[in-house]
N, C-alpha and C positions, 0 to 999 in steps of 0.2 A: 737601466730603463730611461733615465732622464736624458743620457747622451743620445740615445736612439731617438727620443722624441725631438730633441734639439735639431739633430741632423735631418730628421723627417721634416720639420717645419721650415728649415732653410731651403731644402730642395723644392718644397712646395711653393715657396715665395719665388724662387728662380723660375719655376714653371709658369707662374702667373705673369711675370714680367715678360718672359718669352712669348706667351700667349698674347699679351698686349701688342708686342712688336709685330707678330706674325699677323694678327688680325688687322692692324693698321696697314700694313703693306698690302694685304689682300684687298682691303677696301679701297686703297689708293689705286691699285692696279685695275681693279674692276671699274672704278670710276673713270679712269683714263681710257679704258677700252670702250666704255659707253660714250664718252665724249668724242672720241676720235672716230669711231666706226658707225655710231647710230645717230646720236643727236648732240650737237655741240653746244646747244643752249640749255643743257640740263644744269640744275643747281649744283655747284661744285662740291658741296657737303652732303649730297643726297644719301650716300651709303654710310657716311661716317657716324651719323646720329644712332642708327641701330647698333653699329659696331661698338660705339662708346658705351651704350647701354649694356650690351652683352659683357664687355670687359669689366665694367664697374660691378655688375651683378655677380661675375665669377670671382674676379681678382681683388676687388676692392679699390681703396683710394689711390695707392701708388701706381698700380698698373693702369688705372683709368687716366690719371694725369699724364703718364708717359704716352698712352695712346693719343691723348688730345694734342700734346705737343708734336708727336710724329706726324699725325694727320694734318695738323695746321701747316707745318713746313712742307709736307709732301704736296699738299694741294698748291701751296704758293710756288714751290720751285720745280714741280714735276708735272703737274696737270696743265696749269696755265701760267707758265713763268712770264709770258709777255702780256697776256690779256688782263691779268690781274695786277693791279698796283695799289699798294697801300696809301698812295696819296689821294686816290679817289675816295670821296666820302662813302659812296655806296659800298665799295669793297672793304673799307674799314669797318662799316657796319656789319657786313657778312662775317668778317673774321671775329669781330667783337661778339656777335651773337653765338658763333660756333664755340669761342673759347669759354663764354659764360655758361653755355649749355654743357660743355665738357666738364667744367668745375662742378656745376650743379649735379650732373650724373655721378661724378667721382665722390661726392660727399652724400647726396641724398640716397642714392640706390644702395650703397653699403650700410647706411643707417637703417634703411628698411629691412635689408637682409639681416642685420644684426637683431633688430626687433623680432623678426619672425623666428630666428634661431633661439632667442631668449624665451620666446613664448613656447616653442616646442620643448625646450629644455625644462621650463616650469611644469608643463604637462607631464613630461617624462618623469620628473622628480616626484610629482604628485602621484603618478601611477606607481613609481617605485615604493614610495612611502606606504600606499595602500597594500601593495603586494607584500611588503615587509610585515605589515600589520596582520595580513591574512595568513602569512607563513608562521609568524610568532604564535598566533592564537589557533593554529590548526590543532585538530584532535590527535593526529598521528605525529609521531617523532620524525623530524626532518634533519638530515645531516648533509653538509657539503664536505666532501672528502677529497684530499689531494691524491690523484691516481698514482703519483710517483712512488709514495711510500705508505699510502693508506692513512695518513694523518688527518684528523678531523680539524677543519678549518672554521666551521660555523655550525650552530644548531639552534633549534627553536625551543620555546618554552615547554612544549609537550615532551621533548626529549629530556629536559632537566627534571620534569616531574615524574616521567616514567622510569628513568634510570637511577635518580637519586644524586647524580653528580652536578656541581655547579658548572657555569659556562667556562670559567677559567680552567677548571679540571678537565673538561672535555677538549679544550684546545691543546693540552698536553698529552692527549691520548691518541691511539690509532684504532682502527676498526677491530684489530685482533684483540684488543683489551675488552671488547664487549661480548665476544663469542665465548660460549662455555667450552666448546670443542675447538681449540686453537688450530687444529689441523684443517679445519674447514676454510681457512684463509686462502689455502692454495687454489681452491675453486672459485674464490670470489670474483676475480677479474675475468676468468673464463666464462662464467655464467653471463656476465654483463655483455660480452661480445655478441651474444645471440639475442639481444633484446632485453626488455625490462619486465619479462615474465615474473610475477611474484613467486617467491620461494619461502618455505617455512624453515626457520632456523631457531636454535635455542640461544638465547642471550642471558647475560648475567648482570644483575644490578650491583650497585655499590655495596649493599648490605650482604651480598653473596647469594640472594635468592635467584632462582633460575625461572624463566618464563619463555613461552613461545611467541615468536613475532612472524608476521608475513612481511617480507622485505622486498621492495621493488627498487631497482637501481637503473640509472641511465647516465651515459656519458655526456659531458658537456665541456666547454672551453671558455675561460675568462678572457677578458679584453687584453690582459698582459700575456695571453698565449699559454697560461698554465692549464694543463688537462685535469679536470675534476670529475667527481662522480657525485650525482645527487641521489641520496638514498632516503626512502620513505619506509619507516618501520611501524607496523601496527600491532599492538598487543592482542593476540588471538587466544590467550589462555582460557578465557571464559567460553569462546566459541568452540574451542577443542573439547572443553568439558561438557558442553551442551551436545556436541556431536557424539561424544562417547556415550552420554546418557541416552541419546536417541538411538544409537546402534544397539545398546543393550535392551532398550525398549522393543526395538524391532525383533531382536532375537527372542526376547521373552514372548512377544506376541506370536511369532511363528511357532514357537514351542507349544504354547497353549492351544493354538489353532490345530496343530497336528494331533493334539491329545484330546480334543473335544469330540464328542460322538456326532459330529456333523461333516458332511462332505463339502468340499470347496472345488468348484470347476471354474477355470479361467477360460474365456473365449477371446479370440482376436476380432478385428473389425469385420471379418467375413463369417463370424460365428463358427469358427474352427477351434476345436478344443486344443488349448496351449498348455493347460495346467490341470493336474489331477491330484488333489492334495487331501489332507485331513483324513476322514474316515470314508473317502469315496470308494476305495477298493473294498472295504469291509461292508459297506451298505450295498453296493451294486455287484460286487464280485469280480469285476474286470481290473486288471492291473493297468498302470499308466501307459505302458508301451502298447497295449491293446486298443486304447481309445484316443490317445493323443494324436492329433493330425486329422481327425474325422470331423466332417461337418455335422451340424446339429441333426439334419435329417437322416444322416447315415449312422447316428449314434446307436448302439445296440440297446441301450436302456430306454429308448423312447417307446411308449406303448401306442400301438396303432390307433386304438379307439379314442385316445386323447390327443390326437395330432391336431385337431382343430384348436384346442386350448393352446398348444404349443405355437401354432401359427399366429394366433391372436397376440401372444407375448412378443413374438418376433417382430410383428408389425409395429407394436408400441415401442420396442427398443430401437429399431432401425429408423423409424419415422420421427419420433419425438424424443428419444433418448430418455424415456421415462424410467424411473426406478420404483419398483412396486413388488407385491407379493402375489404369486400365483397361489390360488387356493389349494385344495387338495388335488393333486395330479397323480395318476397312476403311472408307475414305472416298472420296467422289467429288470430282474436280476439275471446273472449269468446262468443260474440253474433254472431259469424259466418261471421263477416265482414272481407274482404281482404284488408290488408293495405301494403304499401311499406315502407321498412325500410332500413337504412344504418347501417351495422354491422362493428364495428372496434374491432379487436381481439388482445389482449395482452397476450403473453405466458410467464409464470414464469417457469424457469428451475433451476435444481440443479447444483452442480459443475461438474457433469458428462454429462450435456446437456439433462437430462431426464426431461420430462414435469412434473411440480408439480401441476400447476393449470393454468386456463385460465379465463381472465376477458374479457366480451364483453360489449361494449358500443353501444347502439342501439338508433337511432333517427328516428322518424316517419316522413317520408318525403312524405306522401300521398298528402297532399295539394300542395307540391311543384311539385310533378309529374303531378298533374292536370294542374298546371300553365305552367309547361314545355310543356306538350302536347298542351295546348292551344297556347303557343308561337310558338311551332314547326309548328302547323297549319298555324299560322299567317305568320311565316317566309316562309313557302312553297308558300303560296299565294303571299307574297311580292316578292319572288324570281321569280315566274312565271310572275308577272307584270313587273318586271324589264327586263326580257327576251323579253317580247312583246314590251316594250318601245323602241322607235327608238332614240338611242343616236349616235350622231356623234363624232368621236374621232379624235384628232389631236396631233402632235408633233412639236414643235417649237425649232429650233436651234438658240441659242443665238448668236453665232458668225456670222453665215452666214445670220441671219435674215430670214431665209426661214422655211417653214413649210410643213409637210406631213399631210394629212387629209383623212378621209374615204369618201366613196361614200355618206353616209347620211349627212356628213358635208357639201358637195357641194350642196345637195338637199335643205338643210335648207336655204342656201343663194341664191337659185334659179338657180344653175348651173348644167345642165344635158347635157352632162357628166360634171365632175369637170374640172376646169381649170388646165392646166399643172403646173403652178406656183401659189404660194400663199405666202403672207408675211404679217407681222403684220400691215404694213401701209395699204394693201388692205383691211384687216379686219376693220381698223378704218375708211376707206372710206365708209363702209356700216353702221357703227354706226351713229345714229342720232347725229346731230351737238351738241345738248344740253347735250349729254351724253359722248361725246369723251374725253373731259379734265379729267373727273372723271375716265374713264376707264384707260386712259393712265397713269395717276398718280398712280392708284392702282396697275397695273401691274409692273410699274417701282420700286415701294417701295417693292413689294413682291419679285422681283428678287434680289434686294439689300439686303434685310432681309433674303432671302433664305427661305421663308415660303410659304405654300400653300395659294391659294386665290380662291375666288368665288364671282361672281358678276352677276347681271341681267341688261339687257339693251335692248333698242329698235334698230332694224336694218331695213334698206330698201333693200329688195331683189332686184336682178337684174331686175326683171320685175315690180319694183315700189311698191310692196305690203310691208306694214310695219308690222313687226312681233316682238314678244318678244322672247328673247333667255336667256338661263341661261348657264353660263360657269363656270366649276370647273377645277382647274389645280393644279399640284404639281411639284415643280422643282426637277430635278435630279442633285445631287450635288456630285462632286468628289473633295476631299480635302476641299478647301474653295471656290470653284468656281462652279457656276451654268453652266452646259453644255447645258442642254435641259429642256424643260417644256412639261409635258405630261398633257393633259386635255381632257375633254369631253364637247360637247355642245348639248343642246336640244332645241326644239321649245316649249316654254311655253305660247304661245299665248292664247290657250284655258284655261290654268291654270289662267293666269292673268285675263281673261275675267270672270272667276268664283271666283276671289278674293273677290269680294264684298259679294258673297254668303258665302264664307268661313269665311270672317270676321264676318258676321252676326252670322253664326254657332258658331264661336269661342266665340263671345260675349254671345251667348246663353248658351254654355256649361260652360263658366266661371260663368255665373249668377247661373247656377244650382249648380256649386261647391261652390259658396258663401253662398248658403242656408245651407251648412254644418256649423258646429260650427267654424272651422278654415280653411275651404275651401281646396283648391287643391294646389299643388306645381309641378313644372317642373324643372328638372335639365338636363344639358347637359351630354355628354358621360364622362366627366372629373369630375363629381359629383358636378359641379358648379351650383347653383340655378340660373335659368333664369326667373322664375316667381313664385311668392307667393301671395296667396289671401290677400286682404287688411285687412280682419279680423285678419289674423295671424300676418301681419306686425304691425298692431295697438296694438295687444296684447303685442308684444315684444318691441314696440317703436323704430323700426328700419326702414329704407328706403329699397326699393328694391335693390339699389346699394350696401348698406351694407350687405344685405342678400345674394347677389351674390358673395360677397367676403368672404363667410363663417362667416359673422358677427352673424348669428343665433347661432353659437357655443359658442359665448361669454355669451349668456343668459342661456346656459344649467347649470344644478346644477354641482358645481365644483367636486363633488365626482364621476360623470360619464362623464364629458365633454370630457376628453382626450380619454377615452375608446370608446365613441360613435363616435367621429370624425374618430378614426382609423378604427372602424368597418364599418362606412359608406363608407370611401374610398376603403376599401378592397371589400365591397359588390359591389360597383360601378364598380370596375375592374373585378370582377369574374362574374357579371351578375346574382347573386342569388336574390331571392325574399327578399325585405327589409320589416321588421316588427319589430318595437321596441317602447317601452314605454319611453317617455321623461319627464323630470321635467324642465319646462321653467319658468324663472323668468319674470313676467309680469311687465308692467309699474306701476302696483299697489303695486309692492313690494312682492307679493305672489308667491308661486310656483304652477304652473298649470300643472297637469298631462295630456299629449297629446300622443295618440297612432298614430304613423306614419306608413303608409303602402305605398309601391311603387313597381312598376314592370319596367323592362327595355323594351325599344322599340328598336328593331334591324332592320338593313337593310337586303337586300337580301343575303349579305355575312355573316350574322350572327353577324355583328358588332353592338355594342350598340351605338345608335345615341342620345338617351335621356332617361330620367326617368320621369315617371308620377306617382303621388301618391296623397294621401289625408292626412289631419290632423284631427283627431277625438278627440273631447273633452270627456275625460273619468273621469272627476272629480266626476260625480255622481256615476259612477261605482265603483270608488275607495271608495267613501263615504259609498256606500251600503256594499262593501266588509268589510270595517272597522266596520260598524254597526254590520254586522253578526259576525265578530270575537269577537267584544265586547259582543254580546248576548251570544255566545257560552262560552266565558270565564266566564261571570256572572253565567250561569247555572252550569258549572263545579265547580265554587267556591261554589255555593249553595249546590251541591251534597256533596262536601267535608265538608262543615260546618254542613250540616244535618246529615251526617254519624257521625261526631264527637259529635254533640249535642245530638243525639239519644242514644249514648253509655252511657252518663252520667246518665240519669234516669234509664237505664237498670241496671247499676251497684247499684244504690241507692235502687231500688225495690228489687233486689236480696238480699241486706243486710237487708232490712226491713223484708222480708219474713223469713230470718234466725232468726232475733231477735224475730219476732212474734211467730215463732214456738217454739223457746226456752221459751218465755214467757208462751206460751200455756201449756208447760210441768210443768212449776213452778206454774201457777195460773189456776187450773181447772175451777174455778168459772166463768171466762170470755172465756170460750171455744168457744162459739158460735160467739161472736164478733171477736175474734182473727181469727178463721177459715174463717170468712167472709172477713176479711182484707187480708188473705193470698190468698183467691180465687180472689179477686179484683187485687191483685199484680201480681198473675200469668197471668191473662188476659192481663194486661198491658205489661208484659214481652213478651207474645206471640205477641201482636200487634207491639211492638217495634222491636222484631226480624224480623217480616214480613217486616216492613218498612226498616230495615237495609238490609235485603236480597234483597229487590227490588232495593235499591240504589246501592248495590254491582253488581247486575245483569246488571243495566244500565251501570255501569262503564266498566264491562266486554264487554258489546255489543259495547260501543264506542271505546274500544281499540281492538276489534276484538278477544277477548279471550273467548267468549261464545262458548264453545265446545259442539258438539253433539256426544254422545257415543252411537252408534246404537246397538241394540240387539233385538231378537225376542220378541215382546209384544203382548199379548192378549188384544184387546181393550175392550171387555166385562169385563174381570177381572179387568183392570185398572179403568174402570168406576165405578164398584162396590166398589172397595177399596177407591176411592175418595169420593163417596156418603156416605160411612160408616164413613169416617173421618169427613165429614161436617154435619152429621146428627144432632149432639148435638147442633152446632150453629144454625142450621135451626129450631130445636125445640124451642130454646129460642125466636125466632120471630113468631112462629106459623106455619112456612112453612113446608110442607111435600115434600121430594124429591123422585121421582119415576123414574125408568129406563124402557125404551121401546126398545126392540131389534127388528127392522124391517127386520133383515137379516134372511132368511130362509135356507141359506146354512151352510157350515162349519163355525167355529168361525173365526172372522176377526182378522188376525195376520199380523204384518208388522215389518220392521226393523226401530225401533224408539228408541229414548232415553227415557227409562222408567221414570227417575226422572223428566226430563223436561216436558214430557206429563202429568205427575201427577200434576206438577205446573200449567200447562194450565187448567186442570180440576178443581183444587182447586181455582184458581184465577176467572174462570168463575162462579163456584158455589157460591164463596164468594160474587161476584157482584150480582148474582141473589138473594141471602138471604138479602143483604144490601138494594137492591132497590125493592125487591119483595113484600113489604107490607104485609108480612106474608101469602101470598097466595101460592098455590101449585107450584112446580118447577119440570120440566120434563127434563130428559136426554134421547135423542133419538139416537140410533145407527143404521146405515144402510150402504149398500154397493152399489157403482155405477159401474155396470158391463161394461158400455161403456169405461170409462177411467181407470178402476181398481183402484178407489179411495175409501178409508174408509171415512165415514162421521159420525160426531157426532154433536148433536145439544144441546145447553143448553138454555131452554125457561123458562121465568118467566112471571108473570102477574102483574108486578109492575108499577112504575111510568113511564117507557119508556123513550126514547131519542128523542129529536126533530131532524127533518131532517137536520137542519143546523149544528148540532153538530156530526152527524153520520160519517162524513168523518174525523174528527178530533180527535175522541176518541182513535184511535190507535197510537197517537203521544204522546211524553213525556209531562208530567204535564198537560194533557188535560183531562177533564171529561165532561160527558153529563149533569150534574146537578150542581147546585150551591154548592160551597165549604162550604157555611154556613150551609147547611142541612146535609151534609155527610162529614166525615173525610177521611183522605187519601191523598197521594201525587200525585195521577193520573198517576201511573207508571204501574199498573197491566196489563192493556190491552196493552200497549206498549211492555211490556215483552212478553206477550202472542203472539203478532203479530210477534216479532222477532224470538221466538221459532218455530213457525209454518213456518216462512219463512226459517229458518235453516233446516227445514225438506222438503223444496221444496213444501210446501203446501200452502193453502190460507185460510183466515178467513174473514168473512163478517157479517154484522149485518142487521136485519130487525126489525124495531121498530116504534111504534106510542105512542104518549103522552097518559098516563093513560091506555094504553092497553098492556103494557109489552114489553119485548125485546126478540129477538131470535138470538143467536150467532151460526153461522154455520161454522164448520171447516172441510176442505177436506185435507186428507193426502195420498200421493201415498204410495202404499204397498212396 
């Protein structure tokens, strides 16, 4: 490198001297041209001064002095060899000034140039130092790597901290030493050729721990010409962990949304349905394929009489992007039922506030509406009853001990008209002696504690009649002092007289409640249990007092206890219908599933006074659900295994046929036997393919992927093709298939799926051949003019189907005869039934034992 720089500097110096000579000659020649052709009186060194400045600026001291000497002699001996004489003082002065200026240019101009270079160098070094500080203190690891062998030439402090190596250790390592998978080094340079796009790779620290980095690399070249790679590595282990947690959270959220009893509908910015999730199909009845792609006004679940509410919401969503709740809106289900739903709409907008999509969450509240209507009727009746009830009101001043009372209050105590004055003492005089102390103590404590109170007692009216009264009162407090007490009083004598009847009724209703698995429960307005059936208390092993203090919450499953308690208290405050499944730990140590249902009981003001509900034992229902899930899982597993197992013999049979065919060509003497084997193998393949197709169709049906591709189909032509395809199989059993067309009009054509209906014909004919005992088989085609349905019948004269099996043969894995007598999986008629159902048609069977079977299919045109 030094030799190269040495020769480079030498060549550069020669270039500057040559430049000085060339510039001097050019300046002298131009000056001579101007003197001789234009103006002979021009100053002799007119062009020499700028030339000297240029040479001094570019070449420095030596070239500038050389240019000064050449120019001086050139002007003396080339431009004016006769006119200029150094003996003349004037010419001597001109030459002296030029020589002085040349020396000054040669010394001053390079000095100025050197100062500028030093200033630029100082600025560059300062910038380099700041850049080095920035790199060394960067958060991400930075490596400078030699491209030739991948050796690390330099690294920053972040790399030392991240990997655990010292700087001198890094300088003895290559990129390959950092990779966990050493084979990835082969793609290292190839990736860089296509830019510095970040990539994720696993690196290894000094202590052996592995972590994920996001690595960005870019080619560069040093001054010495060495090709290097600048690599920036960022530890993204935490980010990957957060992404994994986020993905799991998304999956969990989607799972819970799909299992919640709410419908989720997604709309695009044109209010076209793009998503149909959650319980949407369960609530409305339509599948996703039936509604996705429809505009909101074309949606089948929109109820015409509520279209104005829908338009109001659309206007808000499209104009303002508002997110809100539509109150009760009526919707239609697929079966024509009107339901009440709550719609909650969430609008997604872009950065400019333009609507991108809308998500609607719908909850079916039809049952709640029914309950609310019933409660509203009950409240209205209760309000009417309270208006009719004769309540006496009163106000008691604590300081003056005097009271104001209504007319009805005086009537209750027998005063008509009421006395002008009334006091607490006068009230106690009317209270029966045995009740006075209790009443006085109760009111005194209530005033001291500043709490409302309520009591019942007997009084003796002024006319001597003894009556029962009920008093309810609430103190009015200012600061910490009770100023007045406001209350009502009513005559409850008739109520008390009927108490015994009520108590008998209560015992009767509680006895009825006890006939339930875990009886009934009653809670007050603050969600505190006041009564629970003995069967429920015995199950949990708690007392009524413990239950009243929310002790039942301690027996809830710990995964749901906190959530349930919060939900119950929120429900009790909001007055909504309560329905929830619980898992209670019984005294036997087992978890018991119980369904709790309850409704609020309100007073005439709409205030909740108590809750009444029942506890139902749903353990048997849960067991049945689990058994059904297990049965479905077992059958699905069977389908999976059967499909897999049936594929293996299919592959073996195919290979056998190929080998036998090859053997047939090589050994002509065994042609008959080999051809027979080939024929048997082909039949096995056909049967296996049929079984596999049946299993695949069942899977499609269960997943809702059995599509119906409609086209115009001629029923007569379709029947003829199916009979022709099955004639050979029928001939092997001795059966003959005939077609009878009972339609006298034009050919019967309809919008059907050609392949699926052909599958129906083939399955029905195959069953007729299999169970027909070799007797004739008939295919009958007709048309029902009343309902415009096409009808075709497949009739055999075989073994028949018993009456007990006729309703089951269209189910999966069900057959009308013993599996020991005939092979197959019992899926053919199930698939036929689903195909006909997909065409909105019906299929039924008529059969008698040993008299044959008749399958009747009706299809709408």
